[in-house]
C-alpha angles and dihedrals in degrees: 000000000000092000091054096054097075090046092050091048091050092048092049091048092051091047091051092048091047091052091047090051091054094045092050095051132161093034099035128218094282092067089060097039092055090058087064096039125342090220093061093075113116106202102042128061111236130177132199118210108239099170138025125190135165106212092177133014092262103038138071127200117208126194110204133196112207132207127241094274089074113098102185133256143245118248111268098028124119134223131211111241118204125196132170112240117182090341095309123107112233125192132200136167124245135168121232114240098202128092117272085237127062122058103012093209099050127091129183117204126182113195127192115215116245106206088221095036117112099197100039092049092047094051092044092052103031111024111122140166110282095029112137123221134184115240129192129216109276117269140179138081097236092112139123117269116257087243109061114229121231091241130034132183125191122196123183142159130204114326088350084090093084102081095040091045088054088054092049092049090048093051090048091052089050092053090239110195101195123102118272133188123188118196116186127181129206136150096253139345090270090063097053112117117212094006092151092047092052091048092049092049092050092046091050095052135059092205104046119090121185124199128183124208121198118198097190103041140022094214110117094351124139088203126012134216132007120338119288135168087250089066089059092048089053098045102034114007087183094059095120089065097045132091102243127207117197134187128158146089119339095254092056093045092052094047094051093045090052093050093050092047093050089052094047095240102107090125088070094055120093120183142192111210114238098185136032114289122240108272127213103246127172111186095163095068099036116135138174137037130287113216122195098201101188093054094034092232128132139176141177112277108260094189092245125120115285094248090060092045092050091052091047087054089056097259125132107206118181112265139157128176100016085213103093091256111099099045090211091126093057113138135167117261105208095188143353137053129286133186123219103237091208100048103019090233115152123219127186102167118135121240094012128148114244136176110246095205095063102026121100119192118239105203121320115004133178119204125187092228 
């Protein structure tokens, strides 16, 4: 009988919540719970800011406490962060920097300010303890394999350090015994994020080596200047045999990709994109008219993605990553056919949700925007 009591209590609690949900229709119980405390909602992930730091002049580190809807993440994944700015909900993607272990309801995000970025500037200037943010389920395939390789190399630049630092912290918590090298690039020593953390991890392990590369000065650098294959030879002579995880500015990403391709080891390189990918656009053969029904505007199809065409028509639809990741630019296509500029897939269903940033109209298209 003792073993049945917890199950009966759980069943009764679920039944009571289900009944409350039906009685409170159409708003649902979450709309009332959030009036008491936004983190009490059951079906949406919310986070309360419990710590704010500015490790460099152009970054902000947020420590977040999440509600019970959060189910954890795998090192290297990203989350979509939503914040209300002037009454409009804005969404951007950021990678946690903490280990996937530890407190299961804590996230650490370090965000670099984009001078033209609405969300990053807002969080840098206005984030405070007690602030509530919306958080998505984690997403992304930039993660460590279930089997841990014998050798791992991490390469990052700037704020691209966050997903690979999460991997390094996770490996440390696991007591990983393989060899690890971590190569991080910044302009100067003052721009290095998590310098103390990297030093502590290296000091606490016999297998982790950390090297810092400075592109604007030689003082204190383990390697100097922009990335070269010689840097890898100096930091991790065994790099051709290692599984490598890379995240950083586009110039660094391109240089590392080229080096791995020239050495015939591209299959060992895993990357997290830091900027929008090249899209397949054909403006020469574009036909038809794009109609934005909600605003009453229309224009000749230029062949560009719908987000660009909407902006060219004077509209300002919500958007975030421009990479097909954050889904904040999703709108309803009421009729017409669009092509996914990343995959080439065509879709002609009526009243379907599409992402404006990666959808190209094929002929006449009507968007509820």
